[in-house]
Structures are given as C-alpha cells and as structure tokens.
N, C-alpha and C positions, 0 to 999 in steps of 0.2 A: 818240348819232349821231356817227359819225366824220366828219372833214373831210379834204379832200385835203391831203397834205403838200407836193406838188410834186416829191418825190423818187420817180421812177417805179417802181423796184423795190419800194420800201416800200409805195406805194399799191397796186401790183398784187397783192402777196402778203398784206400785213397789213390793208390797207383804208384806211389813213390815220392820222390823229392824233386824240387826244381834245381837243376844243375847251376853251380856257381853262386848260389845264394845261401845265406845263413838260415838255420831252422832252430827253434827252441823247444827243448823238452823240459817241462817242469814236473815236480812231484816231491812228496815228502821223503825222508830217508827210508831206504828199503823198498822203494816202489819199482826200481829197475832202471834208473837213469844211467848208471855206469854201465850196466849190461847193454843198454841201447847204444852207447858210444862204441863199445867193442863190436857189436853186431854191425853197426854202421861202417866202421873202419875195415872190418873183415872183407867186405865187398871189394874194396880197393886192393887189399892184400892178396886175395884170390886171383885178381886180374894182373898181379905184378906191378901195380901202380903205387907210387909213393904216398904215404899217409903219415899223419902226425897226431899225437895225443898229448894234451897238456892237462895234468890232473893234480889234485892235492893228495891223492892216495899214495901209499908206499908202493914202489915198483914191484916188490914181492907179492903184494896183495893184488895188483893188476894182473900179474902173471898167473896167480892162482885162480882168479876169476875167469881169465881167458881159457885156462886149462879145463875148468869146469864146463865151459861152453863149447869146448872142442876146437878152440882157435889156437893156432900154433904161433904165438907171439915170439918165442925165442928165435925161431928160424927167421921170422920177418925182421927182427932186430939184427940178427947176424948178417942177413943179406942186405941190410941198410934200406929196406923198403919201408920201415917204420921208425919214426923219431919219437921217442918217449921222453917227455919233459915233466918235471915235477916242480910245483911252486915251492919256493923256499919257505921254511916254517915262519919266518918273520916277513914274508912278502908284503903283506898289507902295510906294515910300518915302513918298510923300505920304499914301497911305491908312493906312499903318502909324502915321503920326504924327498923324493927324486926332484932335482931342479927342473927337469923337463920330462913330460910324458913321452915325448918323441924319442928320447934316448932309450926308454924302457921298451917301446915297441920296436925300435931298431934292433935292440938286443934280442928280442923275441924272434924277429925275422932271421937274424944271424944264427941263432940256435937251431932254427928249422932246417938249416943246411942249404946247399946250393940247389938241390932238387926241390922245386916247389911242390908241396903236397897237393894231390888231387882231392883228398878228403882231410879235413881237420876237425877234431873233436876237442872241445874245451869243457872239462868236467871239474869245477863249475866256473861260471863267470863272476861269482861273488867276490873273490879277492880283488879283481879289477874294479868292481863296483864300490866295495868298501874302502879300498885303497885310495880311490878318488875322492872320498869324503863327500862334502856338499857339492863338489864339482864332479861327482860320479858320472854325470851325463857326458862330460868331456872325455873321460876315460873310456866310456862305452862307444863314443863316436870314434875315438882313436882305434879301438879294437876292431870296429866294423871296417874302418879304412884299411887296416892291415889285411883283413879277410878278403876285402874286395881287390886289393892289390895282388894278393896271391891267386885270385881267381878260383879259389877252392870252394867246393861244396862243404858246408860246415854244419856241425851239430853242437849247440851250446846248451848246457844244462843249468837249471835254476832250482835250488832247493826250497820248494814251497809251492803255493797255488797262486797263480797270477789273476785268478778270477776275482773281480772286485778290487784288485790292488792297483792303486794309482801311485806309482813311484816315478816321478819325472825323470829320474836318472836313467831309467830303462828305455826312455823314448827312442833313442837312436837304434837300439836293438829291435824294439817292437815295430818300428817303422820300416826297417830294412828286411826283417824276417819274412821269408816266403810262407812259413807255416809255424804255428805254435801248437804244441801237443802237450797233454797233461796225463801223467800216469798216476793211478791210485790203486790201493789194495782193496780187495773185497774180503779176502780170507787169508791173512798173511801166513797162517800155519800151513796152508796148502800151496803157497806160492802162486796164487792167482790174482788177477787184477784186471783193470780196464784202461784203455787208452782212448782219450777223448780229443777231438779236434776243437781247439779253441779259436784258431784263426787260420785262414788259408787264402793265399793270393793267386791261386791257380785252380783250374777246373779239375775236380776229382771224380773218380768213378762213382763214389758214394760217400756220404757223410754219416756220422753217427758214432755210437760207442762201440769200440772194438775190444772184445774180451781176449785175454791171453793167459798162458801159464809159462813160467820159466823153468825149463827142464835141462838136466845135465846132458851135454853133448848136442843140444838142439837150440838152446836159447829161447827166444820168444816163440811160443806155439799158439796159433789162434784157437780160440774156443768160442762157441756160440753163447751170446749173451741173451738171457731170458728177457721176456717182455717186462717192462716196468709197470708200476701201479698206475691206475687210471688217474686222470687229472684231479678228479674229486678226492681220491684217496691221498694223492700227493699233497693237496692243500690242507690236509688234516694233520695236526701235530698233537701227540699225546705227551704231556709233561708229567713225570712221576717224581714227586718230591720225597726223597729218602732222607733229607736233611732240612736245611733252611728253606724257606719259600723261594721260589724262582724270582729273580730280580724283577721288580715291577716295570722298570724302564724297558728291559728286553722283552718282557711279556707283551707290553703294549705295542712295541715295534713289530713283533711277530704277528700280532693280530691284524696288521694291515693287509697281509697277503695270505694268511692262513686261518683256518678254524682251529683254535687252540683249546684243548681239553686238559684241565689240570686235575691230577689225582694225588692223594696222599696215601691211599691204601693200595697195596699190591693186588689184592683180590679184585677190586673194582677196575684197576688198570688192565689186568688180564682179561676181564670180561669185555672191556672196550676193544681190545686187540682182536679177540676171537670173533666178536659180533660184527664189527665194522671196519677193522683194520685202520691203518694210519700211514701217512707218508714217512713218518719217523717217530721213534720214541726217544725223548730227551730225558735221560736218567740223571737227575740232579742230586749230587752226593757231596759229602765231606770226607776227610781222611778217616774219621772214626767209623764210617760205614762203607768204606771202599771195598772191603773184602766181601761184605754182604751183597754189594752191587754186582760184583763179578759173578757170584753164585747165581744171582737172579738172571744175568745174561746167559749163563750156561743152561739154566733151566728152560729159558725161552728157546734156545737153539735145539735142545733135546726134544722139545715139542714141535720141532720143524717149523717154527715161526720165522719168516724171512723178512720181517720188518727191519729196516735199518735202525741201528741203535747208536745213539750219540751219548757218550759219557760227559756230563757237564759238571765242572768243578769251579770253585772260586779261585783256584790256583792252577798252575801248569803241572800236569801229571808228570811224575818222574818216568824216566825211560823204561825201567823194569815194570812199572805199573801199566804203562801203555802196552807193553808186550803181553802182559798177563791178560789185559782187557781184550786184545786182538785174539789171543788164543781162546778166550772164553766165547768170542763171537761178536764183539763190538765192532763198529765200522768207523768211528771217528771220535775225537776228543776235542772239547771246546772249553775255554775258560770264560767265565762270565765277566772277566775284566777286559775282554776284547772290545774294540769299538763296535757299537750296535750294527753299523753297516757291514763290517766284516763278519760278525757273528751270523747275521741273517743270510749273507751270501753263502757262507759255509753250510748252513742248514739247508738252503735251497739246493745247493749242489748235491747234498746227500739225498734229498727227497726225489730229485730228478734222476739220479743215478740208480737208486734202489740197490738191491743186492743181485749179483750176477747169477747166483744159483743157491738152492737150499743147502746150507752147510750141514755136514753130518753132526750128530750129537757128540760134543766134545767129551773126551774122557776126563774123569776127575783129575784135577790138578794136584800134583804132589804138594802136601802141606808145607807152608813156609816154616822155617825155623825162626822163631821169634825170641827176642830178648826176654828172659824170665822177668815177671813182674808180679807184685802182690796186689796191686790195685789199678793197673793200666796207666799209672802215672809215676810210681816209684819203681825203678828198674834195678835188678840185681845183676852184678857182673858175673860173667862166665869165667871159670878157672881155665887154665891152659888145656887140660884134657877135654873139657866140654866144648871149648872153642874149636879145637881140632876135630872133634867128632861132628860138630855142626858143619864145618867145611867139607868133611868127608861125605856127609849126607847130601850136601848140594851136588857133589861130584857124581853121586850115584843116580841122580834124577835123570829121567829120559831126556829132558832138555836142560842140561846144566847151563845156568845163566852166565852172562858176562859178570865178572866180579873182580875185585882187587882186595888183597890182604895187605894191611899196613901194619908195620911194627914200629912203634914210637918209643924212644927211650929218653926220659927226662934227665937232664944233666944232674939235677939235685937229688935224684932217686925217689922222688915223691910220686910213686906209680899211682896210688889211689886218687890223688888230686887230679892228675892228668886223665885218668880213666873217667872220673866224674865229669870233667870238662868234655871229653869225647862223647859221653852219653848225652849231654845236652846239645852237642853240635850235630849229631847224626840223626838220620831218619829211621828210627827204630820201628815205626809203624809200617814201613815199606820193606823191611827185611834186613836192615843193617844190624850188625852184632858187635858188641864190645866185650873184651875179656882182658885178662892180665896173666902174666907169667914171669916170675923172677923180677927183673928190672925193666920189663917191657909192658906196654899197653898194646893189645892186639885189636885191630879193627877189621871187620868184614864189611865191605861196602858193596851192596848188591846193585848189579846193573851198571857198575862204574868200571872204566878202564884207567890204567895209570895216567895216561895222557889227559884224562878229564879231571884230574884231582887237584890241579894247581890252585884254583881259587879256594877249594875246601881246605887244603893243607895250609895255605897262607892264612886263612881265617883262624884255623886251629893254633897255628904257631903264634900269630899276633895276640890272640886271646891268652895263650899260655904265658907269653912275655908280660902281658898286662897283669894277670892275677898272681903270677909266681916270680916275675922278674927273672925268668930262667929260659934256657935254650933246650932244644930236644933234637935228637937224631932220628931221622925217618928213613925207613926202607919199605919199598913197595914191590909187589909182584902180582901180576894179574893173570886171570884165566880167560880165554884159552891160550894166549900168546906164550905164557910161561907155565904150561900145564905140568911139565915134569917137576918143576920146582915147587909148584903148589901141592902136587901129590906127595912129594918128599916131606914138605912141611906138615901136611895133614897126618902122615904116618909116623912122625917123630915121637919118641917117648916123652913123657912129662919132664920139663926142665932142660930138654936138649937144646 
C-alpha cells in the first residue's frame, strides 16, 4: 500500500511512495529538490508524526523556504516533532578522516533523538558520498543500513542527473531505492518544471512526465504537460555554429542516433526551424558571442518557437550566464568537454522532454554594466563614483542578481598594480567590474556569493604575493544577504 509523498504531481500520477523504503530525487540546482523534501516532511508533521531533515542549508534558509511554502516549521521544532540537522562545513574532511564509519552513523542516530522519525529527508547525500572517497559505496551502504534500521520512509536528494551516469559508489542507494525521480526546469523565470520517473519498484497508477509549478503557500502544483514532438522530429538536431565548428567527434557520435543539420547562418537555421522543426537546437558559442546568442534565444521565444534550445560552449558557463540564458528561454547548457556518452545522453533527454509549454515573449533584459574598454582587450578602471553608480544600477534592475563587492587594500599602497592584477583575474565579459578609490581596489563579482569566493581570493592573494611580494587586506559583502550594507556602500559620497 502506497503512502502520500506530499509532492502533488507525484501523488497524482504515480500514487505515492513505498513506506519504509528510500526514494531518490535528482535535479540540478534550483529545480525544487529542497522543496520536495519540505513537502515530503510536511505530511508527517500534519499528522503529528516525528520527522527529521539533514541538510547542508543554513537553518534560517530552511525556515524561510518553509514559510514560503506555508509550512510551519518553527512550531514543529518547538513541539519536537521535527529534528533539523545541518552538515558541518568541514563534514566531508572529518568524515573522510573518521577512524570508523560506524561511529559517524552511530552519532547520526543519536542526534535523531529517542523518537525514531517516520519520515527522513537527506538533502543531499553528496557529503556522505564524497566523504567516503573511493570507498563511497561503503558509506552509501552504511547510510542505507541506518535508514533501514530506523524503518523510516526516506527521501534522498542528489544534485545532478543520474541518467547515463554510472557511479559505482551509488549502487547501494540505487539498488535499495523504491523510486528514482528527476526534477528539471522548463522555464526557470516562471518557476515551472517537470518531474520524471527514472526508476520504480512498485506498481504505479500511471507513468510519464509530470508537469508542476512551485507556488507560494502551495508548493508543487500539478500542471498539464503538452504533447512532445513526434519521433521523427525528436531525431532531428539542428546545430548552429556562432563560433568555432562543432567538434567533429561529438558530431559523428550524434549522427548515430540523430539526423544532424549543421548551419553557420542564422537565416538558414531559422528557415529550417520554421519549415521542418527539430528535436533540439544546439547553439554552439564562445564567450565573445555569448550575448549575441542570448539575444537570438530571446528572438526565437518572441516568435513563439517552442524548440528546446541547448547552449553549447567549450567551457562551463558561469552561474550568472546560465541564469541569463534561462531567462532568455534556453533549456539546458552543455560543455563540449563532456565525455561523448554523457553529452549524447543529455541531448537525448532534452529532445525527449521537449518544452512543457510555449514560453511568453521575454522582456528585453536590462543591459549589463560592462567594464569600459577601448578595444575589447584593454580595459579602463572605474573610479569610485562610477563604480558605486554601477552597483546602484544593478540594484535598480527588476531582477537584481546575486553579487559580491570586494574591497582589497594592498599593504604597500600600490593600488594600480593590484587593480591591474584584478582586471586580469576577473571575468569582465560576464559582468565583473573593477575600480579603485583611495587606497582600495573595488571588485564587483557578478553572480557570486561571499562563500563562493574562497578559491578566487586565494588565487588573487597568491598571485599578488608572487608579483609584488606583498600582502593585502580583503573585505567582502554580498547581495542580497547584506543588502543594507550594499545600499549604504552604493550611496556613499566619493572617498568615504
């Protein structure tokens, strides 16, 4: 007998979950994995049953997400119906050095308290997997043993797509899981997506792709998924080279299962799309044409073209570029450096999934504030006033991005030398900005949060020591977490 999962599209179509067994929800960041955990746990909380959540998120973020969904976690915590645990920041290192995994799992059971949870959500399992290193399968087996001993129905999340992924370390989870489900976005700006059944060990009411939207106060709301393209159209791929030719190895691999049409002209590609359609458009770009590519995607969506669009680059797109691509109407991003098997599996997933619905014509995106340049190679520094004005302009945008402002002060006072180094270390083509004021170098790092900057600041510091034999003091503050401080900084008079 199945039990309610709390995830509406899954309950409506599949019928629920198998009690006492683990279930896996995979998906890229922002697809709704953490929301699925909260919805799953809320079923137990509404019934007065004990539940537990192990997460890497900050507790305040978990509480905020629950409030958005209309779930009263503070009362559940106060009534001791919910145990909320957070991975330590250095959990992976500590776990890898633990003399015995048994001690770690014994500590986990102790922290869960005397009342065994009826439902357990782990968001995500990666710290156990990576902490186990090459013996990650042993850590996964130990985790499954704990879940079985508790007798809890569990939901485990994995950040990524397990389709075509063979990681032997995951075998204990995959073998024991009663169901594996995958979340993906179709139009991130509108908060809609699909839930796919990847594996099921019990009889379901129906199988297929389940559409959803995540709404305030309601969580997952089922929506109708439109019919996908015909098999003939799905097998057709249109490759548009806006930069270097598409890698020959990948092209030959795609041609085994697809009819591949390669175009270098935008007009001819549009003609192909209108006349015959395709399972997907692979938009092959470089950094120097990325903004043109996004404009092309927007124009396709304004023309109500629903073909799935995959942005293909020889590198991994930065977070803020992925966000801009999604807002323009792109569906996925692939690097040509991926193994051919994974690249093809990802393309096949896109063509089979299609787009859930015709996206509305996107509004023109607010123009990026770019580092001034005379020739797109030699960049000019912003003074303090222009730098603050640029930050203020970002704050006025309809969708102000995540960003971090860094103030770096060289001990030797050579601001221009440090600023020149920062210009070379930053991604100016993606919206980073460099300025100077008094004894400080100012950096605006688009799409970055302070906690994401450790490797960048380490590289900057090490390079500064190498070229100047000098130290520097660094101060960071990020938006939106420190919005008040950012706004104060942006409004300060020159030299303050």
